[in-house]
C-alpha positions in Angstrom: -12.5 -1.6 -1.4 -11.9 0.0 -4.8 -14.7 0.1 -7.3 -13.6 0.3 -11.0 -16.6 2.5 -11.7 -15.1 5.1 -9.2 -11.8 4.9 -11.0 -13.5 5.3 -14.3 -15.3 8.4 -13.0 -12.1 9.9 -11.7 -10.4 9.4 -15.0 -13.3 11.2 -16.8 -13.1 14.2 -14.5 -9.4 14.6 -15.3 -10.1 15.0 -19.1 -10.3 18.8 -18.9 -6.9 18.9 -17.0 -5.1 16.9 -19.7 -6.8 18.8 -22.6 -5.8 22.2 -21.0 -2.3 21.1 -20.2 -1.4 19.0 -23.2 -0.9 15.3 -23.5 2.8 14.9 -23.1 4.4 12.4 -20.7 5.5 15.2 -18.4 1.9 16.1 -17.6 0.9 12.5 -17.1 3.9 12.1 -14.8 2.8 15.3 -13.0 -0.7 13.9 -12.4 0.8 10.7 -11.1 3.1 12.6 -8.7 0.3 14.8 -7.4 -1.9 11.7 -6.8 1.0 9.9 -5.1 1.8 12.9 -2.9 -1.9 13.1 -1.9 -1.8 9.4 -1.1 1.2 9.9 1.1 -0.5 12.7 3.0 -3.7 10.6 3.5 -1.9 7.6 4.8 0.5 9.5 7.0 3.4 7.7 5.5 6.1 8.2 2.8 4.5 5.6 0.5 3.9 6.3 -3.1 0.4 5.2 -4.1 -1.5 2.7 -1.9 -5.0 2.9 -0.5 -5.9 6.0 1.6 -7.1 3.9 4.6 -4.1 1.5 4.7 -2.4 0.2 6.7 -5.3 -0.8 8.9 -3.1 -0.8 12.0 0.6 -0.2 12.9 2.6 -2.8 11.0 5.4 -4.8 12.5 7.0 -5.3 9.1 7.5 -2.8 6.3 8.3 -5.4 3.7 8.3 -9.1 2.8 10.9 -11.4 1.3 9.5 -14.7 0.2 12.0 -17.5 -0.5 10.1 -20.0 -2.6 11.5 -23.5 -2.9 9.5 -24.6 -5.9 8.9 -28.3 -6.2 8.4 -29.1 -2.5 11.4 -29.8 -0.3 11.2 -33.0 1.8 10.3 -31.8 5.3 11.2 -35.3 6.6 14.8 -34.9 5.5 15.3 -31.3 6.5 13.1 -30.3 9.5 10.6 -32.8 10.8 12.8 -35.3 12.7 11.2 -38.7 13.3 13.9 -41.0 14.9 11.4 -43.8 15.6 11.1 -44.4 11.9 14.6 -45.9 11.8 13.4 -49.2 13.4 10.5 -49.4 10.9 12.7 -49.0 7.8 11.5 -51.1 4.9 8.2 -52.0 6.6 5.0 -51.5 4.7 3.2 -48.3 5.6 0.3 -49.1 8.0 -3.2 -49.1 6.5 -4.3 -46.6 9.2 -1.8 -44.1 7.8 -2.3 -45.0 4.1 -6.0 -44.4 4.2 -5.4 -40.8 5.4 -3.1 -40.0 2.5 -4.0 -38.8 -1.0 -1.9 -40.9 -3.4 -0.8 -39.3 -6.6 -1.0 -41.2 -9.9 2.7 -41.7 -9.6 2.4 -44.1 -6.7 -1.3 -45.1 -6.7 -0.3 -48.2 -8.7 3.0 -48.9 -6.8 2.8 -52.5 -5.4 4.2 -51.5 -2.1 4.7 -48.4 0.0 7.8 -49.1 2.2 8.7 -46.7 5.0 11.9 -44.9 4.2 13.4 -42.9 7.1 15.8 -40.1 6.4 19.4 -41.1 5.6 20.6 -37.7 7.0 21.7 -36.9 10.5 19.7 -34.5 12.6 20.8 -32.4 15.6 19.3 -29.7 17.9 20.6 -26.2 17.5 20.6 -22.9 19.5 18.9 -22.2 22.7 15.6 -23.1 21.1 16.8 -26.7 20.5 15.4 -26.7 17.0 16.0 -29.9 15.1 17.6 -29.5 11.7 19.2 -31.8 9.2 22.9 -31.9 8.5 22.1 -30.6 5.1 21.3 -27.1 6.5 24.4 -26.2 8.6 24.2 -22.5 7.9 20.5 -22.3 8.6 21.2 -24.1 11.9 23.4 -21.2 13.0 20.4 -18.8 12.8 17.9 -21.2 14.3 17.1 -18.9 17.2 16.0 -16.2 14.8 13.5 -18.6 13.1 10.0 -19.7 13.7 9.4 -23.2 12.3 5.8 -23.9 11.3 5.6 -27.7 11.0 1.8 -27.9 10.5 1.2 -26.1 7.2 -1.1 -27.9 4.7 -2.3 -27.3 1.2 -5.5 -28.5 -0.3 -3.8 -29.2 -3.7 -1.9 -32.4 -4.6 -0.1 -31.2 -7.8 2.6 -28.6 -8.2 0.9 -25.9 -10.4 -2.4 -25.7 -8.6 -0.6 -25.9 -5.2 1.7 -23.0 -6.0 -1.1 -21.0 -7.5 -3.1 -21.6 -4.3 -0.1 -20.7 -2.2 0.4 -17.3 -3.9 -3.1 -16.3 -5.0 -5.4 -18.0 -2.5 -7.1 -20.1 -5.1 -6.1 -23.1 -7.1 -7.3 -21.8 -10.5 -5.4 -19.1 -12.4 -6.5 -15.5 -12.8 -6.3 -14.1 -9.3 -3.8 -11.6 -7.9 -0.8 -12.9 -6.1 -0.1 -11.9 -2.5 2.7 -9.5 -3.6 0.2 -7.7 -5.9 -2.2 -7.4 -3.0 0.5 -5.8 -0.8 1.5 -3.5 -3.6 -2.1 -2.5 -4.3 -2.8 -1.8 -0.6 0.4 -0.2 0.5 2.1 1.3 -2.5 5.9 1.7 -2.8 8.4 3.4 -0.5 10.6 4.2 -3.5 9.3 6.2 -6.4 12.1 4.9 -8.6 11.7 1.2 -8.0 8.6 -1.1 -8.3 6.8 -2.1 -5.2 7.0 -5.8 -6.1 10.0 -7.7 -7.6 10.3 -11.4 -8.6 13.6 -13.1 -9.2 14.2 -16.7 -10.3 17.4 -18.6 -9.7 19.2 -19.5 -12.9 21.5 -22.5 -13.5 20.2 -24.7 -10.6 22.2 -27.9 -10.6 19.0 -30.1 -10.6 16.9 -28.0 -13.0 13.3 -27.6 -12.2 9.9 -26.4 -13.4 9.1 -23.0 -15.0 8.8 -19.8 -13.0 5.3 -18.9 -14.2 4.1 -15.3 -14.4 0.9 -16.2 -12.6 3.0 -16.9 -9.4 3.9 -13.2 -9.3 1.3 -11.5 -11.5 -1.5 -9.0 -10.8 -4.4 -11.2 -11.9 -7.5 -9.0 -12.2 -5.8 -6.1 -10.3 -4.5 -3.3 -12.5 -1.2 -4.4 -14.2 0.9 -1.9 -12.3 0.5 -4.0 -9.1 2.1 -7.1 -10.6 5.7 -8.1 -9.9 8.5 -6.9 -12.1 10.8 -9.8 -13.1 14.5 -9.3 -12.6 16.6 -11.5 -14.9 20.3 -12.2 -15.2 21.2 -10.7 -18.6 22.9 -7.4 -19.3 19.6 -5.8 -18.5 18.2 -7.1 -15.2 14.8 -5.8 -16.5 14.1 -6.5 -20.2 14.6 -3.6 -22.6 15.8 -1.2 -19.8 18.8 -0.1 -21.9 18.4 2.1 -24.9 18.6 0.2 -28.2 21.7 0.7 -30.3 21.6 4.0 -32.2 18.9 5.3 -29.8 20.2 7.8 -27.2 18.5 9.1 -24.1 17.1 12.1 -25.9 15.6 9.9 -28.6 14.0 7.7 -26.0 12.6 10.7 -24.1 10.9 11.9 -27.3 9.7 8.4 -28.1 8.1 8.1 -24.6 6.5 11.5 -24.8 4.9 10.7 -28.2 3.8 7.2 -26.9 2.3 8.8 -23.8 0.4 11.2 -26.0 -1.1 8.4 -28.0 -1.9 6.4 -24.9 -3.5 9.5 -23.4 -5.7 10.0 -26.4 -6.9 6.4 -26.1 -7.4 6.8 -22.3 -9.7 9.8 -22.9 -11.7 7.9 -25.4 -12.1 4.7 -23.4 -11.5 5.5 -19.8 -9.8 2.1 -19.5 -7.7 2.0 -16.2 -5.2 -0.3 -17.9 -4.2 2.5 -20.2 -3.5 4.7 -17.2 -1.4 1.8 -15.8 0.5 1.6 -19.1 1.4 5.3 -18.9 2.6 4.9 -15.4 4.6 1.8 -16.2 6.5 3.5 -19.0 7.3 6.4 -16.7 8.5 3.9 -14.1 10.7 2.3 -16.7 12.3 5.6 -17.4 13.1 6.1 -13.8 14.4 2.6 -13.5 17.0 3.3 -16.1 18.7 5.3 -13.5 17.8 3.3 -10.3 18.3 -0.3 -11.4 22.0 -0.1 -12.6 22.9 1.3 -9.2 20.8 -1.3 -7.4 22.5 -4.2 -9.2 26.0 -2.9 -9.0 27.6 -5.0 -6.3 31.0 -3.4 -6.5 30.2 -1.2 -3.6 29.6 -4.2 -1.3 32.6 -4.9 1.1 34.4 -8.3 0.9 32.8 -9.3 4.2 29.4 -9.3 2.4 30.5 -11.9 -0.2 32.1 -13.9 2.6 28.8 -14.0 4.4 26.7 -14.9 1.3 29.3 -17.2 -0.2 31.2 -17.3 -3.5 27.9 -17.9 -5.4 26.9 -14.4 -4.5 29.4 -13.0 -7.0 27.6 -14.7 -9.9 24.5 -13.0 -11.1 21.4 -15.2 -11.0 22.4 -17.6 -8.3 20.2 -18.0 -5.3 22.9 -16.4 -3.1 23.3 -13.4 -5.4 19.5 -13.0 -5.4 19.4 -13.1 -1.6 22.0 -10.3 -1.6 20.0 -8.4 -4.2 16.8 -8.9 -2.1 18.5 -7.2 0.9 19.5 -4.3 -1.4 15.9 -4.0 -2.6 14.6 -4.1 0.9 17.0 -1.3 1.8 15.6 0.8 -1.0 12.0 0.4 0.1 10.7 -2.4 -2.2 7.6 -3.8 -0.5 7.6 -7.4 -1.6 10.4 -9.5 -3.1 9.9 -13.1 -4.3 12.8 -15.4 -4.9 12.1 -18.7 -6.7 14.5 -21.6 -6.6 13.3 -24.6 -8.5 14.3 -28.3 -8.7 13.0 -29.6 -5.4 10.7 -32.3 -6.9 12.6 -35.4 -5.9 10.6 -38.4 -7.0 13.8 -40.4 -7.4 17.5 -40.2 -6.3 16.6 -38.0 -3.3 19.8 -38.9 -1.3 21.9 -37.5 -4.1 19.7 -34.7 -5.4 18.6 -33.1 -2.1 22.2 -32.3 -0.9 22.9 -30.5 -4.2 19.7 -28.4 -3.7 20.5 -27.4 -0.1 24.1 -26.4 -0.9 22.6 -23.9 -3.3 20.3 -22.2 -0.9 21.5 -22.9 2.7 24.2 -20.2 2.9 22.2 -17.5 1.0 19.1 -18.0 3.1 21.0 -17.9 6.4 23.1 -14.9 5.3 20.0 -12.9 4.4 18.7 -13.3 7.9 22.1 -12.5 9.4 22.6 -9.5 7.1 19.2 -8.0 7.9 19.8 -8.5 11.6 23.2 -6.9 11.5 21.8 -3.8 9.7 18.9 -3.5 12.1 16.4 -4.4 9.4 15.2 -7.8 10.5 12.6 -6.5 12.9 10.9 -4.7 10.0 11.4 -7.3 7.3 9.4 -10.5 7.2 11.3 -13.4 5.6 9.5 -16.7 4.6 11.2 -19.9 3.4 9.3 -22.9 2.0 7.7 -24.8 -0.8 4.1 -25.7 -1.8 3.6 -29.0 0.1 5.5 -31.8 1.7 6.7 -35.3 0.8 5.7 -38.8 1.8 7.3 -41.0 4.4 7.1 -44.0 2.0 9.6 -44.4 -0.8 8.9 -43.9 -4.5 10.7 -45.9 -7.1 11.3 -45.7 -10.8 9.1 -48.7 -11.6 5.8 -49.7 -10.2 7.0 -53.2 -9.2 10.3 -52.1 -7.8 10.1 -52.9 -4.1 13.8 -52.2 -3.2 13.9 -49.9 -0.2 17.5 -48.8 -0.8 19.1 -45.6 0.4 20.4 -44.8 -3.0 17.4 -45.1 -5.3 14.3 -43.9 -3.6 12.3 -40.6 -4.0 9.3 -39.2 -2.1 5.9 -38.5 -3.6 3.7 -35.4 -2.9 2.1 -35.0 0.5 -0.1 -31.9 0.8 -1.4 -32.9 4.3 1.6 -31.5 6.2 4.9 -29.7 5.7 7.3 -27.3 7.3 8.3 -23.7 6.5 10.2 -21.2 8.5 9.6 -17.5 9.1 11.7 -14.8 10.6 11.7 -11.1 11.3 9.0 -8.5 11.5 6.1 -9.5 13.6 7.1 -13.2 14.1 8.3 -14.7 17.4 11.8 -16.1 17.0 13.2 -19.4 18.3 10.0 -21.4 18.4 8.4 -24.3 16.7 4.7 -24.3 16.0 2.6 -27.3 15.2 3.2 -31.1 15.2 2.8 -34.0 12.8 2.1 -37.6 13.5 4.8 -40.3 14.0 5.0 -40.8 10.2 5.0 -37.1 9.4 2.0 -37.9 7.2 -0.6 -35.6 8.8 -1.0 -33.0 11.4 -1.9 -33.7 15.0 -1.6 -30.2 16.5 -2.1 -26.6 15.5 -2.9 -26.9 11.7 -2.1 -23.9 9.5 -3.9 -23.6 6.2 -2.6 -21.6 3.2 -5.2 -19.0 3.9 -4.0 -18.8 7.5 -0.4 -18.2 6.3 -1.6 -15.5 3.9 -3.7 -13.8 6.6 -0.7 -13.8 9.0 1.7 -12.4 6.4 -0.8 -9.6 5.6 -1.2 -9.0 9.4 2.5 -8.5 9.8 2.5 -5.6 7.2 -0.5 -4.0 8.8 -3.3 -5.4 6.7 -6.6 -6.9 7.9 -7.1 -9.7 5.3 -10.9 -9.5 5.7 -11.0 -5.8 4.8 -8.6 -5.8 1.8 -11.0 -6.4 -1.1 -11.3 -5.6 -4.8 -14.6 -5.6 -6.7 -14.3 -7.6 -9.9 -17.2 -8.9 -12.1 -19.7 -7.9 -9.5 -18.1 -9.6 -6.5 -15.7 -8.4 -3.8 -12.7 -10.6 -3.9 -10.0 -11.0 -1.2 -6.7 -12.9 -1.1 -8.0 -15.4 1.6 -11.4 -15.8 -0.1 -13.8 -16.7 2.7 -11.2 -18.3 5.1 -8.0 -17.4 6.8 -7.1 -17.1 10.5 -4.2 -15.1 11.8 -1.8 -17.5 13.6 -1.6 -15.5 16.8 0.6 -18.1 18.5 3.6 -17.2 16.3 3.3 -13.4 16.5 5.9 -11.5 18.5 
């Protein structure tokens, strides 16, 4: 546990050092390097930063890549096969099932809730016999590398609080995301890249909601632990290039002078956020050299683009981001979050869902294959999924529309159960965990809460979720709040 008062005291004791040595950026960088080298010695690792007593135990995974399908993919149409629903098509949802559901305002006034089975074919794949929809042919080929968790549930019914809960452990805004917790605890393996990177897909065919900073931010942790957003413009990171008429020497002088001003303010106030600001400017200077090399895909062989698909040649696509996530993982970035929006199919699901899966299927599977081929999958945890599931009953554009047609329906939110998959470091491959009822409406075996998922991810990277805390406003906070159980059944 870190106490801000201790950090304040440590900043105050360094005043004499800065005053004796000057206040240039070089000396601030030297202090940072000395602290990071000390941290590496204390942890017995090559990490830069991180807490001295972390990891708590030997990790199975060195890093995490989280593939977030924002908007909630329909688990009934992709993973949770219920063939018996075919004979009940168009029938009214039984009261015994309906009374267990939380109806959103979008269907609470709908006159009828007809059962709509999937219109897509399912088949078993691999030695594990995992059931997958025809919409995921590439994912099906790596089924034996995956662990399907079919019993995840979220306490939140609407998208924003559900995603906030998924990534921060609480439905209200203001808390650190899981990537920030990992960055805070373990530091970075690469001094020239951030420990935590977030990348949204651009140009999705079905659009989608915003990629909000609170889904990848630092909350009340110091700002340096938040994710760095990579975009698709000429500068993957905003303002990374020098402005026109402003060369490298000019920028160096500017940063030195800015650091001196920040250092003066730091000595006056002792505010840890100012120290973070100094470190972030120095990181930005290092990233001017490291990021262009990272994002230059010209060194990748043709076989890589064949694996990830043609989309991987276009910056900002999901496939290109998956390839970039592998390159980030190779370079020691601790936590990478990819967000692909547009999965909120309240209407026209039979036409919209195939477009979504075409954008992510090959890239997701290629990432798993690529990591495995390079011997990195065993030390990289990959997670794929959304924030909650969808309903077995159909949703229509008008409240009095009772047509259960295969071409017009959508599915409403269902937080009571949904499916994700996990692969790689610390996770048992080729298994399915958990089970839903005959209507895929609620869980009948092995429920996994959001806090359970978070505890398990932290466990894979060597963190005991109960011991990773941060004191804020007089209270010790943790990602999993007062809950969380490690899902031992899925651990390798």
